[in-house]
C-alpha positions in Angstrom: 10.5 -7.5 -38.3 9.7 -6.4 -34.8 7.3 -8.4 -32.7 4.4 -5.8 -32.5 4.5 -5.3 -36.2 4.5 -9.0 -36.8 1.5 -9.5 -34.5 -0.5 -6.7 -36.1 0.3 -8.1 -39.6 -0.8 -11.5 -38.6 -4.1 -10.1 -37.2 -4.6 -8.2 -40.4 -4.1 -11.3 -42.5 -6.5 -13.2 -40.3 -9.1 -10.4 -40.6 -8.7 -10.3 -44.4 -9.1 -14.1 -44.6 -12.2 -14.1 -42.4 -13.7 -11.2 -44.4 -12.8 -12.9 -47.8 -14.6 -16.1 -46.6 -17.8 -14.1 -46.0 -17.4 -13.9 -42.2 -18.4 -10.8 -40.3 -15.7 -9.0 -38.4 -16.0 -6.7 -35.4 -13.6 -5.1 -32.9 -13.8 -3.7 -29.4 -11.6 -1.8 -27.0 -11.1 -3.8 -23.8 -9.7 -0.8 -21.9 -12.9 1.2 -22.6 -14.9 -1.8 -21.5 -12.9 -2.0 -18.3 -13.3 1.8 -17.6 -17.1 1.9 -18.4 -18.6 -1.3 -17.0 -19.8 -1.6 -13.5 -17.6 -4.7 -13.0 -14.6 -2.8 -14.3 -15.2 0.1 -12.0 -15.8 -2.4 -9.1 -12.4 -4.0 -9.8 -10.7 -0.6 -10.1 -12.1 0.3 -6.7 -10.8 -2.9 -5.2 -7.3 -2.2 -6.6 -7.5 1.4 -5.5 -8.6 0.3 -2.0 -5.6 -2.1 -1.8 -3.3 0.8 -2.9 -4.8 3.3 -0.5 -4.6 1.0 2.6 -0.9 0.2 1.8 -0.1 3.8 1.0 -1.3 4.8 4.5 1.1 2.4 6.1 3.9 3.6 3.9 3.1 7.3 4.6 3.3 6.6 8.3 6.7 4.9 7.8 7.9 7.8 5.6 6.9 10.3 8.2 8.9 8.4 10.8 11.9 8.2 8.5 11.7 11.9 7.8 11.6 12.7 11.6 14.6 10.5 12.2 16.4 12.1 9.2 15.7 15.6 10.7 17.0 14.5 14.2 20.1 13.0 12.6 20.8 16.2 10.6 20.5 18.2 13.8 23.0 16.0 15.5 25.3 16.2 12.5 25.1 20.0 12.4 26.0 20.1 16.1 29.0 18.1 15.1 28.4 15.5 17.7 30.2 12.3 16.9 29.0 10.3 19.7 27.5 6.8 20.0 24.0 8.3 20.0 24.6 9.8 16.5 25.9 6.5 15.1 23.0 4.6 16.7 20.5 7.0 15.1 22.3 6.7 11.8 22.0 2.9 12.0 18.4 3.1 13.0 17.7 5.5 10.1 19.4 3.2 7.6 17.6 0.1 8.9 14.2 2.0 8.7 15.0 3.0 5.1 15.9 -0.5 4.2 12.7 -1.9 5.8 10.6 0.8 4.1 12.0 -0.1 0.6 11.4 -3.8 1.3 7.8 -3.1 2.4 7.2 -0.8 -0.5 8.4 -3.5 -2.9 6.2 -6.2 -1.2 3.2 -3.9 -1.4 3.8 -3.1 -5.0 4.1 -6.8 -5.8 0.9 -7.5 -3.8 -1.0 -4.8 -5.6 0.3 -6.0 -9.0 -0.8 -9.6 -8.2 -4.2 -8.4 -7.2 -4.6 -6.3 -10.3 -3.5 -9.2 -12.5 -5.9 -11.6 -10.7 -8.8 -9.2 -11.2 -7.8 -8.4 -14.8 -7.9 -12.2 -15.6 -11.2 -12.5 -13.9 -12.5 -9.5 -15.8 -11.2 -10.9 -19.1 -13.1 -14.1 -18.5 -16.3 -12.1 -18.1 -15.6 -10.1 -21.2 -14.9 -13.2 -23.3 -18.1 -14.9 -22.1 -20.0 -11.8 -23.3 -18.0 -11.7 -26.6 -19.0 -15.3 -27.3 -22.6 -14.5 -26.8 -22.5 -11.5 -29.1 -20.5 -13.4 -31.7 -23.1 -16.2 -31.8 -26.1 -13.8 -31.8 -24.6 -11.5 -34.5 -22.9 -14.3 -36.5 -19.5 -12.8 -36.1 -16.5 -14.8 -37.4 -13.8 -12.7 -35.9 -13.6 -10.1 -33.1 -10.4 -8.2 -32.6 -9.3 -6.2 -29.6 -8.5 -2.6 -30.8 -5.3 -2.6 -28.7 -3.1 -5.3 -27.3 -0.5 -5.1 -24.6 3.0 -6.4 -25.3 5.4 -6.0 -22.4 3.4 -3.2 -20.9 3.3 -1.4 -24.3 0.0 -0.8 -26.0 0.0 -1.7 -29.7 -2.8 -0.9 -32.1 -4.1 -4.1 -33.5 -6.8 -2.4 -35.5 -5.2 0.5 -37.5 -8.6 1.4 -38.9 -12.1 0.1 -38.4 -15.4 1.4 -39.5 -17.3 2.6 -36.4 -20.2 0.3 -37.3 -17.8 -2.6 -36.6 -17.1 -1.4 -33.1 -19.0 -3.5 -30.5 -17.4 -1.9 -27.4 -20.7 -0.3 -26.3 -22.6 -3.5 -26.8 -20.2 -5.4 -24.6 -20.4 -2.7 -21.9 -24.2 -2.8 -22.1 -24.4 -6.6 -21.8 -21.8 -6.8 -19.0 -23.7 -4.2 -17.0 -27.0 -6.2 -17.6 -25.3 -9.3 -16.2 -23.9 -7.3 -13.3 -27.4 -6.0 -12.5 -28.7 -9.6 -12.4 -25.9 -10.6 -10.0 -26.8 -7.7 -7.6 
């Protein structure tokens, strides 16, 4: 049995067990919460700002590389085989290597920042989830989708819309965000 199916099956069995024991069950969609809440939008803006600032640097480097490439192609078409052409080729290759290194570093940096903010966001979500679970006497709350190795897997194949507490979570998180402001 593949891993996603095993996890979904386990979640289903837990849900059936909780329901059979008289517990109330609910589900939510964390991606929707992230997209709709003020905090989620704030974090998305931070990540987007990181990306945009790094992209500007990379765009300038890419423009420089393109100009060097054009100069090199002109020299090549002129069939010049002099030290200046070899020097330009070496410079071009060095710039491309540096560009790739910087792009990888920026990508890793953005990924780390995104992960850091996602973890922080999840902590806020789970605090709100606990409050809702206590108030509404919920025994089990499932996330509609789970991510496994960057693949989204449905953990709730079907759920009555009355069991979906996504909007309640969004509302409570936004209330808390308003209090912080």
